[in-house]
C-alpha positions in Angstrom: -27.0 -7.2 -20.1 -28.9 -8.7 -17.1 -31.5 -7.0 -15.0 -30.4 -3.5 -15.9 -26.8 -4.2 -15.3 -24.0 -4.6 -17.9 -21.8 -7.7 -17.5 -18.2 -8.2 -18.8 -16.6 -11.5 -19.3 -13.1 -12.0 -18.0 -11.2 -15.3 -17.6 -14.5 -17.2 -18.1 -16.2 -15.2 -15.3 -19.0 -12.7 -15.7 -18.6 -9.4 -13.7 -20.7 -6.4 -13.0 -19.1 -2.9 -13.2 -17.7 -2.9 -9.7 -14.6 -0.8 -9.3 -13.7 1.5 -12.2 -11.3 4.2 -13.3 -10.7 6.4 -16.4 -7.4 6.5 -18.2 -6.2 9.3 -20.4 -5.8 8.1 -24.0 -2.8 10.5 -24.6 -0.7 9.8 -21.5 -2.1 6.3 -21.1 -2.0 7.0 -17.3 -5.0 7.5 -15.0 -6.8 10.7 -16.0 -6.2 13.9 -14.0 -8.5 14.0 -10.9 -9.6 10.4 -11.7 -11.8 10.2 -8.6 -14.3 12.7 -10.2 -15.3 10.1 -12.8 -15.7 7.0 -10.6 -19.3 5.6 -10.8 -21.0 3.7 -8.1 -20.3 0.0 -8.1 -23.5 -1.1 -10.0 -25.0 1.7 -12.2 -28.1 0.9 -14.1 -27.5 0.3 -17.8 -29.8 0.3 -20.9 -28.6 -1.1 -24.3 -29.5 1.5 -26.9 -28.1 -0.5 -29.8 -25.2 0.3 -32.2 -22.7 -0.2 -29.3 -24.3 2.5 -27.2 -25.1 2.0 -23.5 -26.9 4.5 -21.3 -25.9 4.6 -17.7 -27.9 6.0 -14.8 -27.7 6.1 -11.0 -24.0 6.8 -11.3 -23.7 8.3 -7.8 -23.5 11.8 -6.4 -21.3 14.4 -8.2 -20.0 12.0 -10.8 -18.6 14.0 -13.8 -19.2 12.8 -17.4 -16.2 11.0 -18.8 -14.3 13.2 -21.3 -14.7 12.2 -24.9 -11.8 9.9 -25.7 -11.3 8.8 -22.1 -10.7 5.1 -21.6 -13.1 3.8 -19.0 -11.8 0.7 -17.3 -14.1 -1.5 -15.1 -12.4 -4.3 -13.1 -15.1 -6.0 -11.3 -15.5 -6.8 -7.6 -12.7 -6.3 -5.1 -13.1 -9.8 -3.8 -11.8 -11.2 -7.1 -8.5 -9.2 -7.3 -6.3 -12.1 -6.1 -7.8 -14.7 -8.4 -5.7 -16.1 -11.3 -2.3 -14.5 -10.5 0.4 -14.7 -13.1 2.9 -16.4 -10.7 2.1 -17.8 -7.2 5.0 -18.9 -5.0 4.4 -20.4 -1.5 6.4 -22.2 1.1 9.7 -21.9 -0.9 13.3 -20.8 -0.2 16.1 -19.1 -2.2 14.0 -18.2 -5.3 15.3 -16.2 -8.2 13.0 -14.7 -10.9 14.8 -13.1 -13.8 14.0 -11.8 -17.3 10.2 -12.4 -17.1 7.5 -10.4 -18.8 3.9 -10.5 -17.6 1.4 -8.8 -20.0 -1.8 -9.6 -18.1 -3.2 -11.5 -15.1 -6.6 -11.9 -13.7 -5.3 -10.9 -10.3 -1.8 -10.0 -9.3 1.2 -10.5 -11.4 3.2 -12.1 -8.6 2.2 -13.4 -5.2 4.8 -14.7 -2.8 3.8 -16.2 0.5 5.6 -17.9 3.4 8.9 -17.8 1.5 12.5 -17.2 2.7 14.8 -15.2 0.4 13.6 -14.2 -3.1 15.2 -12.1 -5.8 13.2 -10.5 -8.6 15.3 -9.0 -11.3 14.5 -7.6 -14.8 10.9 -8.5 -14.3 8.5 -6.6 -16.5 4.7 -6.0 -15.9 3.4 -4.1 -18.9 0.4 -4.4 -21.3 0.8 -5.8 -24.7 0.1 -4.1 -28.0 -2.6 -1.4 -27.7 -4.0 -2.5 -24.4 -4.2 0.0 -21.6 -4.1 -2.3 -18.5 -1.6 -5.0 -17.5 -2.7 -6.8 -14.3 -5.9 -6.5 -12.3 -4.1 -6.0 -9.1 -0.5 -5.6 -7.7 2.5 -6.1 -9.8 4.3 -7.8 -6.9 2.9 -8.9 -3.6 4.8 -10.5 -0.7 3.1 -11.8 2.4 4.5 -13.5 5.6 8.0 -13.8 4.1 11.4 -13.6 5.8 15.1 -13.4 4.9 15.7 -11.1 2.0 13.3 -9.7 -0.6 15.3 -8.1 -3.4 13.4 -6.4 -6.3 15.7 -4.6 -8.8 15.9 -3.4 -12.4 12.1 -4.0 -12.9 9.6 -2.2 -15.1 6.1 -2.2 -13.5 3.4 -0.2 -15.3 -0.3 0.1 -16.0 -1.5 -2.3 -13.3 -4.7 -1.6 -11.5 -3.1 -1.7 -8.0 0.2 -1.2 -6.3 3.7 -1.7 -7.6 5.0 -3.7 -4.6 3.3 -4.6 -1.3 5.2 -6.3 1.5 3.4 -7.1 4.7 2.5 -9.6 7.4 -1.0 -10.3 8.9 -2.6 -9.7 12.2 -5.0 -12.5 13.2 -7.8 -12.3 15.7 -7.8 -14.1 19.0 -11.4 -15.4 19.4 -11.3 -17.2 22.7 -9.0 -18.9 25.2 -9.4 -22.7 25.2 -7.1 -23.4 28.2 -3.6 -25.0 28.5 -2.0 -22.0 26.8 -4.1 -22.5 23.7 -6.3 -20.0 21.8 -8.9 -20.2 19.1 -7.8 -17.7 16.4 -9.0 -16.7 13.0 -7.7 -15.2 9.8 -8.9 -11.6 9.8 -9.4 -10.7 6.1 -11.2 -12.9 3.6 -8.5 -12.5 1.0 -6.0 -14.0 3.5 -7.9 -17.1 4.2 -5.8 -20.2 3.9 -2.5 -18.6 5.0 -0.2 -20.3 7.4 0.1 -17.8 10.2 2.8 -19.5 12.2 4.8 -22.7 12.8 6.1 -24.2 16.0 9.2 -22.2 17.1 8.0 -18.9 15.6 8.1 -15.8 17.9 4.7 -14.1 18.2 3.5 -10.9 19.8 0.1 -10.4 21.5 -1.2 -7.0 20.4 -4.0 -4.8 21.8 -6.5 -4.2 19.0 -7.4 -0.8 20.3 -3.9 0.7 19.9 -2.3 -2.0 17.7 0.5 -2.1 20.3 2.2 -5.3 21.4 2.2 -6.1 25.1 3.6 -9.7 25.4 5.9 -11.9 23.3 6.1 -15.6 23.3 6.9 -18.7 21.2 4.6 -20.9 19.3 4.3 -24.5 20.5 1.7 -26.0 18.2 -0.7 -24.9 15.5 -3.7 -26.9 14.3 -5.8 -25.8 11.4 -9.6 -26.3 11.7 -10.5 -24.9 8.3 -9.1 -22.2 6.0 -10.0 -19.5 8.4 -10.0 -20.8 12.0 -7.1 -22.5 13.8 -5.9 -23.5 17.3 -2.6 -22.1 18.4 -0.6 -23.0 21.6 2.3 -21.1 23.2 5.1 -21.9 25.5 4.0 -19.0 27.7 1.0 -16.6 27.9 0.3 -13.6 30.1 -0.4 -14.4 33.7 -3.7 -12.6 33.5 -5.4 -12.4 30.2 -6.6 -8.9 29.5 -10.3 -8.0 28.9 -9.6 -6.0 25.8 -9.7 -7.5 22.2 -6.4 -9.0 21.2 -4.7 -10.0 18.0 -1.5 -11.8 17.1 1.5 -10.8 15.0 4.3 -13.1 13.8 7.7 -11.6 14.6 9.8 -14.3 13.0 8.5 -13.8 9.4 9.7 -10.2 8.9 11.8 -9.7 5.8 14.4 -7.2 4.9 13.6 -5.4 1.6 15.8 -3.9 -1.1 13.8 -2.2 -3.8 16.3 -0.6 -6.2 16.5 0.8 -9.7 12.9 0.1 -10.6 10.3 2.0 -12.5 6.6 2.1 -11.4 4.5 4.3 -13.6 1.0 4.9 -15.0 -0.8 2.6 -12.6 -3.8 3.0 -10.5 -3.0 3.2 -6.7 0.3 3.4 -4.9 3.9 2.7 -5.8 5.7 1.1 -2.9 4.2 -0.4 0.3 6.6 -2.0 2.7 5.2 -3.0 6.1 7.9 -5.0 7.8 10.1 -4.8 10.9 13.1 -5.8 8.8 15.5 -3.2 7.2 14.0 -1.5 4.1 16.0 0.2 1.4 14.1 2.1 -1.4 16.7 3.6 -3.6 17.3 4.8 -7.2 13.8 4.3 -8.4 11.5 6.2 -10.7 7.9 6.5 -9.4 5.0 8.0 -11.3 1.8 6.5 -10.0 -1.7 7.7 -9.1 -1.8 7.8 -5.3 0.9 8.0 -2.6 4.3 7.0 -4.0 5.7 5.3 -0.8 3.1 4.2 1.8 4.2 2.8 5.2 1.0 1.7 7.0 -0.5 -1.0 9.2 -4.0 -1.6 10.3 -5.9 -3.9 12.7 -9.4 -3.5 11.4 -9.8 -4.1 7.6 -6.8 -5.3 5.7 -5.0 -6.4 8.9 -1.6 -5.9 7.3 1.2 -5.8 9.8 3.5 -4.4 11.0 5.1 -1.1 12.0 8.3 -0.5 10.2 11.6 -0.1 12.2 14.3 1.0 9.8 13.5 2.5 6.4 15.7 4.5 4.1 14.2 6.2 1.0 17.1 7.7 -1.0 17.9 9.1 -4.5 14.5 8.4 -6.0 12.6 10.5 -8.6 9.0 11.1 -7.8 7.5 12.4 -11.0 4.3 14.4 -11.6 3.1 13.9 -8.0 -0.6 14.7 -7.8 -1.4 14.2 -11.5 -4.4 12.0 -10.7 -4.8 12.4 -6.9 -4.4 16.0 -5.8 -3.6 14.9 -2.2 -1.1 12.2 -3.0 2.2 12.4 -1.1 5.6 11.0 -2.2 6.0 9.7 1.4 2.9 8.8 3.5 3.4 7.1 6.9 0.8 6.3 9.4 -1.1 3.6 11.4 -4.6 3.4 10.2 -7.1 3.8 13.1 -10.9 3.5 13.3 -12.9 5.8 15.5 -12.7 3.2 18.2 -8.9 3.0 18.1 -6.2 5.3 19.2 -2.4 5.8 19.2 -0.5 3.7 21.7 2.1 5.2 24.1 4.9 3.9 21.8 5.1 5.1 18.2 3.9 2.5 15.6 6.9 3.2 13.3 10.6 3.4 14.2 13.2 5.4 12.1 12.5 6.6 8.6 14.9 8.5 6.4 13.8 10.4 3.2 17.0 11.7 1.7 18.4 13.0 -1.6 15.1 12.6 -3.5 13.8 14.7 -6.4 10.1 15.5 -6.5 8.5 16.9 -9.7 5.2 18.0 -8.2 1.9 19.2 -9.4 0.3 19.4 -5.9 3.2 20.7 -3.7 3.3 17.8 -1.2 6.3 16.0 0.2 5.7 14.0 3.3 3.0 13.0 5.8 4.2 11.2 8.9 2.1 10.0 11.9 3.1 7.9 14.9 6.8 7.8 14.1 9.7 7.6 16.5 12.4 9.3 14.4 12.0 11.0 11.0 14.7 12.5 8.8 13.8 14.6 5.7 17.0 15.9 4.2 18.5 17.2 0.9 15.3 16.8 -1.1 14.2 19.1 -3.9 10.5 19.7 -4.7 9.9 21.5 -8.0 6.6 22.7 -9.3 5.5 21.4 -12.7 2.1 22.9 -12.4 0.7 25.6 -14.8 -2.4 26.3 -12.7 -3.1 26.8 -9.0 -6.0 24.3 -9.2 -3.6 21.4 -8.8 -2.1 22.6 -5.6 -3.3 20.7 -2.5 -4.5 22.5 0.6 -2.6 20.1 2.8 0.8 21.0 4.3 3.8 20.1 2.2 5.3 18.3 5.3 2.8 17.2 7.9 4.1 15.8 11.2 1.7 14.2 13.7 2.9 12.4 16.8 6.5 12.2 15.7 9.0 12.0 18.6 12.1 13.4 16.8 12.1 15.2 13.4 15.1 16.4 11.4 14.0 18.6 8.4 17.2 20.0 6.8 18.6 21.3 3.5 15.4 20.8 1.5 14.5 23.2 -1.3 11.3 24.3 -2.9 11.6 25.5 -6.6 9.1 27.4 -8.8 6.2 27.5 -6.3 4.5 30.9 -6.0 4.3 30.6 -2.2 6.6 28.9 0.3 5.9 25.3 1.2 4.5 24.7 4.7 5.7 22.5 7.5 3.0 21.7 10.1 3.5 19.8 13.4 1.0 18.4 15.8 1.9 16.6 19.0 5.4 16.7 17.7 8.4 17.8 19.8 12.2 17.7 19.2 12.0 19.3 15.7 15.2 20.4 14.1 14.3 22.6 11.1 17.1 24.4 9.3 18.5 25.4 6.0 15.3 24.7 4.1 14.8 27.0 1.1 11.2 28.4 0.8 9.7 26.4 3.6 7.8 28.0 6.4 7.0 26.3 9.8 3.4 26.9 10.9 
């Protein structure tokens, strides 16, 4: 205890409560409606003796943790990349096989600036009677290229995502002259990354819309410190625009195969793949707290790029969707915008197919898609596993926003009391046919 705060020691570091979540002791997964039990970051604590602690100033509308619930506090977000299990950087043609990670202070696996990696029969799971494996993602790939193959892996009980693949937008701070700009790493957890090398193809993007408007080639990069660098190009726009600009590396965009894996009983999402390469997500079992497959980019907080171009999600099982987050979707696609940003003329994402998947659902949700050029949702079944209407989300089962072309065909809803709803907004060219118990609104 220190100044009315309780501290926990972890990897020789002392942490306040910070982020926290409750697990169900029976299912060993995040508890149903887990958000209701999250305290504020730093509640006041009083030691009552006999292993009793009284907490106060928990935040508004925080419900008491059920008796037997396992309360997990995992410190400040700024520390969730410290002490990873495995860190791979600036490598080529890597194979990781038959490896088990029981715990890590940060992520289980971080891979940066690497070309071609295969991860097979890789297990992230807690040991003995522990409830948590890793503090953050099971696997995390940043600024890679070539092929990322993850197959036959067991990823469970981590406190963040199963897999996250992305690039990074960096800020343009000023023009120095001679085709050279002062640029900076945008998010503090990405400091120290190598954004580009000479010869890499790079896009200039408008920060307001996260849309590219000019492509060029890197001539020279000079690091000033872990955050700031000078970058020179073979060509730049004839007239530099007045709006805020960022840069995206187009060369380091991997293809991703995520096949025959299990992600379960973890806090947060299942699969995040933000790359312009071809993405295949097939034959997996996903049972996680939040959205199962998340395709997203943003140019404001995480600065994770970029819009996807070709994604197929086929023959997966999405189990107990909504068990801990009533509004979680099996498929959630968007570009994350602030109040000062807006959609560009061109959709952020390209073509996405969601085909032949089985959804066992508590909340009745299937897909949310925003700023997508072409979307196919076909031959999927969504079956209610709920015994009460309290678990059903008020959101539409399929929600289409600013989608150029949508093909919603041969899907079926099973055991729901009311038909599932398809809603569209700023969406034309919708083919909607042969869907059982779906109504278009």
